N, C-alpha and C positions, 0 to 999 in steps of 0.2 A: 516415529518411534515404533509403530506397529510392524513396519517392514524390517526395521533393524532387529527387533526381537525375534521375528519369524526367521530371518536369515541366521541369527545366532543359534536359534533352536535347531535349525537344520544341521549345522555343523556339530553341535553338541550331540545330537542323535547319531550322526555318522561316527563320532569318536567313541560313543558307547558301544555301537555295533561292532567296532573294530577290536574291542577287547578280546583276548588278553594281550595284544600287542607283541606277539612273538616274532612275526616275520617283518621284513622291511616295509612292505606295503601297509600293514597295520600301524606301524610306527610313524610312517609318513602321514597317514590319515589323522592320527592323533596330533602330530606336530602342526600340520596345516590348520586343523580345527582350533587349536589353542591360539595360534597366531591370528587367525581371522577373528575370533571372539574378542581377543585383546584389542585388535585394531578397531573393531566395531564400536567398542565402548571406551576407547581412549579419549580423555577430556583434555582440551588444550585451550587456554585463554577464554574460558567461558562457553565453549562449544565442543561438540564432538569433532575429532580430528578428521574423520571421513566427510563430515559436512563441509569443512573448510576445503578439502581436496575437491569435492564435487563443485563447489563454487568457483575455485580457481580454474577448473577445467571449463566451466561455463563462460568465464570471463575470456579465457584464451580463445575459445571457439567463437564467441560473439564478436570479438575484435578482428577475427579473420573471416568475417562474412557468414558465420554459421547461422542456422535458423534460430530465430527467437520465438518466444511463446506466441502461438497463433491467436488470432482474435477470437473472442467468444461469440459464436454464431447464434446462440440462443438468447443473447442479451441485447438490450437496446439502451442507449444513453441519450438523454436530452440535457442540454446545458443552458442555464439562464445566466445572463449577465446583469450585474448591478450597475446602472448608469447614474452619474451625478449623485453619488451616495450622500445620504444625510450625514450631518455631523453627529452621529449616534452609533449605537452598537447594533449589529445585525441580530435579529430575533432567533438565536440559535435553537431554543426550545421549540419554537414553531416549525422551523425548517426540519429539525430532526424528527419531529412527529410524523412527517410524511414517509418515513421509512416503513410504517405499518399503518395504513389508512385506506379506507374505501374497500376493505376486504382484500387488499393487495399487500404483499410483503416485498418491498424493494430490496434488492441485493445491497444497495448502499445509497445514502444521500451524503454528499460531500460539499463542504464549503472550502474553496481554494482561494487564496489571496496571493498576489504577486506585487512586490514593491521593487521598482527600478527607476532610477533617474528622478526621484522625488515624487513619482506617481504611484498610485495604488489601484489595482484592479481586483474585482471579486467575481467569482463564478459559483454557481450552485449546480452541481451535477447530480442527476437522478438516474439510476441504473436499475432496470427491471429484468429479471431472469425468467424466461418462459418456463423453464423446468420446475421452478419453485412455485409457480402460480398457475399450473395447468387448469385446475378446476375453475378458478376465477376467470381465466381468459376464455375457456371454452364456454362459460356461461354468457360471455359477451358476444362471441362469434365462433363458428366452426373453423374459421381460418387462423385462429390463434393470433390475434392482432396485438403482438407485443409492442411494436413501434408506436402504433396509434394509441394504445393504452398508456404508454410512458408519456407521450405528448399530452394526453388528457390530464394526467396527474400533475405534470409540470405546469400546465395552464392554470390549474386550480391553485397551485402554490403561488404562481405569479400573481393571480388575482388577490390572493390572501395578503401577499406582501404589499401590493398596490394600495390596499385598504389602509395599510399602516403608513402610507406616504412614500414608499420606495418606488423608484423607477426601474422596472424589470422588463427585459426583453429576452426572447429566445435567440441564441447566437449560433452561427454555423462555423465560426472559426475562433480560435484562441491560441495564444502563444504556447509552444511546447517547451518544457524545461530544457530538453536537449534534442539535438538533431540525430538523424540516423547515422551520420558520419562520425559522431562523437565516439571517443574511445574510453572504455571502462578500465579503471584500476581498482585495487582492493578498497580504497577509501574514497574515491571520487570518480566523476566522469569528466573528461577533459575535451575541450573543443577550442575553436579559435578565440573564444571570449574568456578563457581561463579554466578554472576548476569549479565544478558544482558538486557539493557534497550533501547527501541526504542523511538526516538523523531522525530517529524515533523520539517523540516527546512522551515521557511517562504521563499517562492520563491523570494519575493521582497528584501530579505537581504541574498540571498543564497551565493554570493561570499564571503562576509565578515564572514558569519557564518561558511562556509566550512573551511576557513583558521583557525578559532578558534578551530573547531572540530578536524582538522588534527594536530593541535599543542597540543591538550589536552592529558595528560598522561593517558594511559589505556592499558590493556592487549590485547585487541582485538577491532578493529574498523571497522564498516561497514558503507559505505555511498552509496547512490543511488539517481540518478535523473531519473525520468520516464516521458516519453512523450507519450501522446495520440495525435490524429490528431489536436486537438484544445486546449489541456490542458497539464498541467505539475504539478508534485509534487516532493518533495525531502524528504529523510528520512536519519537519522543517527542512528546507534546503537552502544552503548559503553559498554564494559564489565569491571566489577570491582569485586574485592573480597568481598567488603562490600555491604550490602543492600542499594540501593539508597534512599536518603531522598526526601522530598517533592519538593525542588527546583532543577531545572536542573543544571548541572555543568557549562553550558554556558547560559547566560540570554536569548539569542535570540531563543533558542530551545523551542519548544512547547511540553509539556508532552502529552502522549497518554494513559491516565489513562483508564484501563479496556480494552485496545485494543492491549496489548503487544503481546499476542500469535498470533492473526490474522495478525498483522503487520509483525512480525518476520517470520511467515510462508510464507507470501507473498514476503518477502525479499529474499527468496530462489531463486537463478537465474533461476531455472526450474519451478517456480510457474507460473501458468496462471493468478493468481489473481492480481488485481491492488493494489498499495500502497494507503493509505488514503490521503485525502487532496488535490485532484486535483483542480487547479485554471486555468483560461484562460492563454494561453501561450504567445500570441502575438509574438514578435520577441525575446523572452527570450532565445531561444537556441543559438543564435549568441553571447550572452553576457556571457555564462557560461565558466569558465575555469576549466578544469579537468586534473590536472597533472597526468602523467603516472608513476612517480616514487615518492618515499617517500621524 
């Protein structure tokens, strides 16, 4: 929005300076300025029209081998896998608390679950950004040990979970929601297995919506809740053989039009990127139920 306002102000100033619009050049400046300002603030189906155009361009470019978002070189991610899960609920409050602990503010702590073929898998991803923790990292070593520090935090969380009876191990590999060869459309990403569609789950209705998502028939289901030190977001991704229509399969789910590829790439347990839609967390973590079994 800041860039949009600055650009609009630039054209408004140009139009004012062109006053009194007597010659053709001044009139052109006025006309172009009016058109640009209207275009910048045109609202269409819940979003700025220019935002939709930018996303359409990104989809077209990405499907033709264009460069995607580069990896964050200042961040490190460690992934813990939950093996032989208990017939219980994951301790979401405990896990979320590691977003701000030991004098470190993690960029995110995420719980990701995948259901396919009657099997369920869970991962806990911890991402530490060096730029946000320079004083704390420099106090540990002059070498800025971001990877080692992230591993230490992950080990402490794993030990904490083991005390509660969970079997937790650090993993080096996990399934990705979509492959590099998958193609993005406005509403989904398509590959040889069908269509995978990502939706944002409103956090104020997370519990009820998650129950509906987990009960929805589909070939593959991803769900994730992601905590930053002061914010939270949740995402679901559902796979189907048919191209998704305009309406979500569950009314509470929010479509992510034009953001399918970036969201599904971020849903990879090893991705350092955040999921979209962060909102203030408050005491939300203590209210989330995350069953460990189907």
